[in-house]
C-alpha positions as CSV (number, residue, x, y, z in Angstrom):
1,M,-6.4,14.9,-145.4
2,G,-2.7,14.2,-146.0
3,D,0.2,16.2,-144.7
4,T,-0.2,19.9,-145.6
5,H,2.9,21.2,-143.8
6,W,5.5,23.2,-145.7
7,R,9.2,22.6,-144.9
8,E,11.7,25.4,-145.1
9,L,14.8,24.4,-147.0
10,R,16.8,27.6,-147.5
11,R,16.6,31.2,-146.4
12,E,18.5,34.1,-147.9
13,P,18.3,37.7,-146.5
14,I,17.7,40.2,-149.3
15,H,17.3,43.5,-147.4
16,S,16.9,44.8,-143.9
17,A,16.5,48.3,-142.5
18,Y,14.6,49.9,-139.6
19,G,13.5,46.6,-138.1
20,R,12.0,45.3,-141.3
21,G,13.6,42.9,-143.8
22,T,12.8,40.7,-146.7
23,D,14.0,37.1,-147.0
24,R,14.0,34.8,-150.1
25,V,12.8,31.5,-148.6
26,T,12.6,28.1,-150.4
27,F,10.0,25.6,-149.2
28,A,9.4,21.9,-149.9
29,M,5.7,21.7,-150.7
30,P,3.5,18.8,-149.5
31,D,3.5,17.3,-153.1
32,G,7.3,17.3,-153.3
33,R,7.8,20.5,-155.4
34,E,10.0,23.4,-154.3
35,E,8.6,26.9,-154.3
36,V,10.3,30.3,-153.5
37,Y,8.6,33.1,-151.5
38,H,9.8,36.5,-150.5
39,L,8.7,36.9,-146.9
40,G,8.8,39.7,-144.4
41,N,11.3,39.3,-141.5
42,E,10.2,41.9,-139.0
43,Y,10.6,42.8,-135.3
44,S,7.6,42.4,-133.0
45,C,5.8,45.6,-132.0
46,A,3.0,46.8,-129.7
47,A,0.1,49.1,-130.2
48,V,-2.1,50.5,-127.4
49,V,-5.7,51.7,-127.2
50,A,-5.2,54.5,-124.6
51,L,-8.3,55.9,-122.8
52,T,-8.4,59.0,-120.6
53,P,-10.6,59.2,-117.5
54,D,-13.3,61.1,-119.5
55,R,-13.3,58.3,-122.2
56,R,-11.3,60.0,-124.9
57,I,-8.9,58.0,-127.1
58,V,-5.3,59.2,-127.3
59,L,-4.1,59.0,-130.9
60,T,-1.3,60.1,-133.1
61,R,-1.6,61.5,-136.6
62,Q,1.3,61.6,-139.0
63,F,2.3,61.2,-142.6
64,R,3.0,57.6,-143.5
65,P,5.2,56.9,-146.5
66,G,3.6,53.6,-147.7
67,P,0.2,55.0,-148.5
68,Q,1.6,58.6,-148.7
69,A,-1.2,59.9,-146.6
70,L,-1.9,61.4,-143.2
71,L,-3.2,58.6,-141.0
72,Y,-4.5,58.3,-137.4
73,E,-2.5,55.7,-135.4
74,L,-2.5,54.0,-132.0
75,P,0.6,54.9,-130.1
76,G,3.1,52.1,-130.4
77,G,6.2,50.8,-131.9
78,V,9.0,48.1,-131.9
79,I,9.5,46.0,-128.7
80,D,13.1,46.4,-127.6
81,P,15.2,43.3,-126.7
82,G,14.2,42.1,-123.2
83,E,11.1,44.4,-123.1
84,S,7.6,43.0,-122.5
85,P,4.8,44.1,-124.8
86,E,3.2,46.0,-121.9
87,D,6.4,47.9,-121.2
88,A,6.9,48.7,-124.8
89,A,3.3,50.0,-125.1
90,A,3.8,52.1,-122.0
91,R,7.1,53.5,-123.3
92,E,5.8,54.3,-126.8
93,L,2.6,55.9,-125.3
94,A,4.7,58.2,-123.2
95,E,7.3,59.0,-125.9
96,E,4.8,59.7,-128.6
97,T,2.0,61.4,-126.7
98,G,3.2,62.3,-123.2
99,Y,0.4,60.2,-121.7
100,R,0.8,57.5,-119.1
101,G,-1.8,55.0,-117.8
102,K,-2.5,51.5,-116.5
103,V,-1.3,49.2,-119.4
104,E,-2.7,45.7,-120.0
105,H,-1.8,43.2,-122.7
106,V,-4.8,41.9,-124.7
107,T,-3.4,39.4,-127.3
108,A,-1.0,39.1,-130.1
109,V,-1.6,38.7,-133.9
110,W,0.5,38.1,-137.0
111,H,1.2,41.2,-139.1
112,D,0.0,39.2,-142.2
113,A,0.3,35.7,-143.8
114,Y,3.7,36.6,-145.5
115,S,5.6,37.9,-142.5
116,N,6.9,36.5,-139.2
117,G,6.2,39.8,-137.5
118,V,3.9,39.8,-134.4
119,R,1.8,42.8,-133.3
120,H,0.7,42.9,-129.7
121,A,-2.6,44.6,-128.8
122,C,-2.6,46.4,-125.5
123,V,-5.0,48.8,-123.6
124,A,-4.2,51.6,-121.3
125,T,-6.8,53.2,-119.0
126,D,-6.9,56.3,-116.8
127,C,-4.3,58.0,-119.1
128,T,-3.1,61.5,-118.1
129,P,-0.4,63.7,-119.7
130,T,2.4,63.2,-117.2
131,A,5.5,62.4,-119.4
132,R,7.7,64.4,-121.7
133,I,7.2,63.8,-125.4
134,A,10.3,62.4,-127.0
135,H,9.8,61.9,-130.8
136,D,12.4,60.3,-133.0
137,R,14.0,62.5,-135.6
138,N,11.7,61.2,-138.4
139,E,8.6,61.5,-136.3
140,F,6.5,64.6,-137.0
141,I,3.5,63.6,-134.9
142,E,0.3,65.4,-134.0
143,V,-1.2,64.2,-130.7
144,V,-5.0,63.9,-131.0
145,L,-7.6,63.4,-128.3
146,M,-10.8,62.0,-129.8
147,D,-14.2,61.3,-128.3
148,L,-14.8,57.5,-128.1
149,A,-17.9,57.5,-130.2
150,E,-16.3,59.7,-132.9
151,F,-13.2,57.4,-133.0
152,R,-15.4,54.2,-133.2
153,D,-17.9,55.5,-135.8
154,T,-15.9,57.9,-137.9
155,V,-12.2,56.8,-137.8
156,L,-12.2,53.1,-137.0
157,R,-15.2,51.9,-139.1
158,R,-14.1,54.0,-142.1
159,G,-10.6,52.6,-142.1
160,L,-8.8,55.9,-141.4
161,L,-6.5,54.2,-138.9
162,S,-3.3,52.2,-139.6
163,D,-3.9,49.9,-136.6
164,V,-7.5,48.7,-137.2
165,G,-6.9,45.2,-135.8
166,P,-5.4,46.1,-132.5
167,A,-8.0,48.9,-132.1
168,Y,-10.9,46.5,-132.5
169,L,-9.2,44.0,-130.1
170,G,-8.6,46.7,-127.5
171,L,-12.1,48.1,-127.6
172,D,-13.6,44.6,-127.5
173,H,-11.4,43.8,-124.5
174,L,-12.7,46.9,-122.7
175,G,-16.4,46.3,-123.8
176,L,-16.5,49.5,-125.8
177,L,-17.2,48.3,-129.3
178,Q,-20.9,49.2,-129.1
179,R,-22.6,52.4,-128.0
180,G,-23.7,52.6,-124.4
181,R,-21.2,50.0,-123.2
182,G,-19.0,50.8,-120.2
183,A,-15.6,49.5,-119.2
184,R,-15.1,45.8,-119.4
185,P,-17.2,44.1,-116.6
186,G,-15.5,41.7,-114.1
187,P,-15.8,37.9,-114.1
188,G,-19.3,36.6,-113.8
189,R,-21.1,39.8,-114.6
190,G,-21.6,39.1,-118.3
191,G,-21.4,41.4,-121.3
192,Q,-17.7,40.7,-122.1
193,G,-16.5,40.8,-125.7
194,A,-15.1,37.8,-127.5
195,V,-11.6,38.5,-126.3
196,G,-12.7,39.0,-122.7
197,R,-14.4,35.6,-122.7
198,R,-11.3,33.8,-123.9
199,S,-8.2,33.2,-121.9
200,R,-5.8,36.2,-122.4
201,A,-2.8,34.0,-122.0
202,M,-0.4,34.5,-124.9
203,P,-0.4,31.5,-127.3
204,K,2.8,29.4,-127.2
205,W,3.6,30.2,-130.8
206,L,3.6,33.9,-130.1
207,R,5.8,33.8,-127.0
């Protein structure tokens, strides 16, 4: 197979607001042609699967303007400059829901194939309501505690969540994708999900 790499020639910002932008980008294609794409230029963000000691999931529910619908969401948001994904997840969890817990980074994934945005999946365990909620002025958020089985079978698998990817990755990391599974077992005990078996080091291209 020959060279399939595209080479960026020009980039022109079109619009940017609230941490999200669109750029007009011209590429040199492998066959010598030039093609123009309109690509997302976005901040990185974090989303956290937060679990209470009695195995309930801490969620938010709010109106989202894109689909114009009330959606369940994992707590999360934009990673501030100099902030780690874990710190961002912990901060957003506290601000949006009032809960704090032990936060762990799982992995990072692209928003989609036409954006440079990266979404970090995190988990938080032993979460308790110990912080003061601090919503932004455009956040009208309902905090929801949901049984793990209901979340997994009713919300997640029916696509009623805006953060399906990080939710699956977080539950897989904790060994909670299937009924009857407990918290993620330690090394050598077996039963880990796909993410648990792989190294959790962040890939170089996502650092």
